C-alpha positions in Angstrom: 46.3 -108.4 89.9 46.9 -112.0 88.9 46.1 -112.2 85.3 45.5 -115.9 85.7 42.4 -115.1 87.8 40.9 -112.6 85.4 37.5 -113.6 84.0 37.6 -114.6 80.4 36.1 -111.9 78.1 32.7 -112.5 76.6 32.7 -113.6 73.0 31.2 -111.2 70.5 27.6 -111.9 69.6 27.2 -114.0 66.5 25.6 -112.5 63.4 23.9 -115.3 61.5 22.2 -113.2 58.9 22.9 -113.7 55.2 25.0 -111.0 53.6 25.0 -109.6 50.1 27.2 -107.1 48.2 27.1 -103.5 49.6 24.7 -101.0 48.1 25.8 -97.4 48.4 28.5 -98.6 50.8 25.8 -100.2 53.1 25.9 -104.1 53.4 22.8 -106.1 52.5 21.7 -108.4 55.3 18.7 -110.6 55.7 17.3 -113.2 58.1 15.1 -114.6 55.3 15.8 -117.9 53.6 13.9 -120.8 52.1 14.2 -124.5 52.9 13.5 -127.1 50.2 13.0 -130.8 50.8 12.5 -133.6 48.3 10.6 -136.8 49.2 10.6 -139.8 46.9 8.2 -142.7 46.6 8.0 -145.9 44.6 5.5 -148.7 43.8 2.9 -146.1 42.7 0.6 -147.3 39.9 -2.0 -144.5 40.0 -0.2 -141.2 40.6 -3.3 -139.1 39.9 -4.9 -140.7 43.0 -2.2 -139.2 45.2 -2.3 -135.8 43.4 -6.1 -135.7 44.0 -5.5 -136.6 47.7 -3.0 -133.8 48.1 -5.4 -131.3 46.5 -8.3 -132.3 48.7 -6.3 -132.8 51.9 -7.5 -131.1 55.1 -4.0 -130.2 56.0 -2.3 -127.0 55.2 -1.9 -127.0 51.4 1.7 -127.3 50.4 3.8 -125.1 48.1 5.1 -128.1 46.2 6.0 -129.8 42.9 5.0 -133.3 42.0 7.5 -135.1 39.7 7.3 -138.3 37.8 10.5 -140.2 38.4 12.3 -140.9 35.1 14.3 -143.8 36.5 11.4 -145.5 38.2 8.2 -146.1 36.2 6.3 -146.5 39.4 8.0 -143.6 41.2 7.4 -140.0 42.0 8.9 -137.2 44.0 7.4 -134.3 45.9 9.4 -131.1 46.4 8.3 -129.0 49.3 9.6 -125.5 50.3 8.9 -123.2 53.2 10.7 -120.3 55.0 11.4 -122.4 58.0 11.7 -126.1 59.0 8.5 -126.0 61.1 6.5 -125.1 58.1 8.1 -128.0 56.2 6.9 -130.3 58.9 3.4 -128.9 58.6 3.4 -129.4 54.8 4.7 -132.9 55.1 1.6 -133.9 57.1 0.0 -134.3 53.7 2.6 -136.9 52.7 2.4 -138.6 56.1 -1.4 -139.0 55.5 -0.7 -140.5 52.1 1.7 -143.0 53.6 -0.8 -143.9 56.3 -3.8 -144.4 53.9 -1.9 -146.0 51.0 0.9 -147.8 52.8 0.1 -151.0 50.8 0.2 -149.2 47.5 3.3 -147.1 47.7 6.7 -147.3 49.4 8.9 -144.4 50.7 12.5 -144.2 49.7 14.3 -142.5 52.6 17.7 -142.8 50.9 16.5 -140.3 48.3 15.4 -137.6 50.8 17.2 -134.4 50.2 17.0 -131.1 52.1 18.8 -127.7 51.9 18.5 -124.0 52.6 19.1 -121.0 50.4 22.3 -119.1 51.3 24.4 -116.2 50.1 28.1 -116.2 49.2 28.3 -112.6 50.4 28.8 -111.1 47.0 25.3 -111.3 45.4 24.0 -107.9 44.1 20.4 -108.5 45.2 20.1 -110.5 48.4 16.3 -111.0 48.6 16.2 -112.0 44.9 18.9 -114.6 45.5 17.5 -116.1 48.7 13.8 -116.0 47.9 12.6 -114.9 44.5 15.1 -116.6 42.1 14.8 -120.2 43.6 11.0 -120.0 43.6 10.9 -118.6 40.1 13.1 -121.4 38.8 11.3 -124.2 40.6 7.8 -123.0 39.5 8.7 -121.8 36.0 6.1 -123.5 33.7 8.7 -123.5 30.9 11.0 -125.7 33.0 9.4 -129.2 33.3 12.6 -131.1 33.8 14.7 -131.3 36.9 17.8 -133.0 38.3 18.3 -132.9 42.1 21.5 -134.1 43.7 23.6 -133.6 46.9 27.3 -133.2 47.0 30.2 -133.1 49.5 33.6 -131.4 49.1 36.9 -132.8 50.2 38.3 -131.3 53.4 41.3 -130.0 51.5 39.1 -127.4 49.7 38.4 -125.6 53.0 42.1 -125.4 53.7 42.7 -123.3 50.6 43.0 -119.5 50.9 39.8 -117.6 50.2 41.1 -116.1 47.0 42.0 -119.5 45.7 38.6 -120.9 46.6 36.9 -118.0 44.9 38.9 -118.6 41.7 37.9 -122.3 41.7 34.2 -121.6 42.3 34.2 -118.9 39.7 35.1 -121.4 36.9 32.1 -123.5 38.0 29.8 -120.4 38.2 30.7 -119.2 34.7 29.6 -122.5 33.2 26.3 -122.3 35.0 25.8 -118.7 33.8 26.5 -119.6 30.2 23.8 -122.3 30.3 21.3 -119.9 32.0 22.0 -117.2 29.4 21.1 -119.6 26.6 17.9 -120.6 28.3 19.1 -124.2 28.7 19.3 -124.5 32.5 18.8 -122.6 35.7 19.9 -123.8 39.1 18.8 -123.8 42.7 21.8 -123.8 45.1 21.2 -124.9 48.6 23.4 -125.6 51.7 22.7 -128.7 53.8 25.5 -128.7 56.4 24.2 -130.7 59.4 20.8 -131.3 57.7 21.6 -134.2 55.4 21.7 -137.7 56.9 24.8 -138.6 54.8 26.8 -135.5 55.8 26.4 -133.8 52.4 27.1 -130.1 52.3 25.1 -128.8 49.3 22.0 -129.7 47.4 21.8 -128.7 43.8 18.7 -128.5 41.6 19.0 -128.0 37.8 15.8 -127.1 36.0 15.1 -126.5 32.3 12.9 -127.0 29.3 14.8 -130.1 28.1 16.6 -132.9 30.0 19.7 -133.2 27.7 21.2 -129.7 28.5 20.9 -130.5 32.2 22.8 -133.7 31.8 25.4 -131.9 29.5 25.9 -129.2 32.1 26.8 -131.8 34.7 29.1 -133.5 32.2 30.8 -130.1 31.5 31.2 -129.4 35.2 32.9 -132.8 35.7 35.9 -131.2 34.0 36.3 -128.2 36.3 39.0 -128.0 38.9 36.4 -128.0 41.7 35.0 -131.3 40.6 38.2 -133.1 39.5 40.1 -132.2 42.6 37.8 -131.2 45.5 34.5 -133.1 45.2 34.3 -136.1 47.6 30.9 -137.4 46.5 27.9 -136.6 44.2 24.4 -138.1 44.3 22.2 -139.9 44.4 20.5 -138.2 41.5 16.8 -137.7 41.2 15.6 -137.0 37.6 12.0 -135.8 37.5 9.5 -134.3 35.1 6.8 -132.0 36.5 3.3 -133.4 36.6 1.7 -130.9 38.9 2.6 -127.7 40.8 0.9 -126.1 43.8 1.5 -122.6 45.1 0.1 -121.7 48.5 -0.5 -117.9 48.4 -1.9 -117.7 51.9 
């Protein structure tokens, strides 16, 4: 038989589930994940009016955080989260209604929109905790009023490194984060945004904590790591917010 006329073999089905470290020699897998999206507004002189509007809205109540914008005295940000993008769209109807009703009183800043999804490195010991519980706990922790959100993109050279070398470089970064978390200074929300970000960023990072200075200091310390000095293409823009209100939709 002419091998040139053979039908090509079918590719193996893709497995798009998140993977964690094995437990009792069985891999952890999950289709669950969370999407987070930050929307930023300016020219707002009466933020309580918009908070009241969100609370009384006829649309599906969001699971959200309302931040005052440290760098804009008339600015605020609203962080939404949901298990799928369609739910994010449903929640954002509240924000669309605000823009429609108050378009002469506020302005939207699309250049500050940030979005990402939870993901696993494949080595986390508790997969559901990492994908769902931990990010929610950090964002809604009443003892963490301060937050810094920013996207980043790595240089292509990083992805050409061997896996062992990449793990070593990322490990240095992770150790810094764990040391700040152990001291109660900062916790993080790590999200992937490949193909989701309008500026082709790859990750979205949220740092939250009781005070702002340690969050800034953590970013300063991370600037000295090998990952940042050699393999980060871009960072930012940065949104610095202080929580004014949180909503949790338990339905």
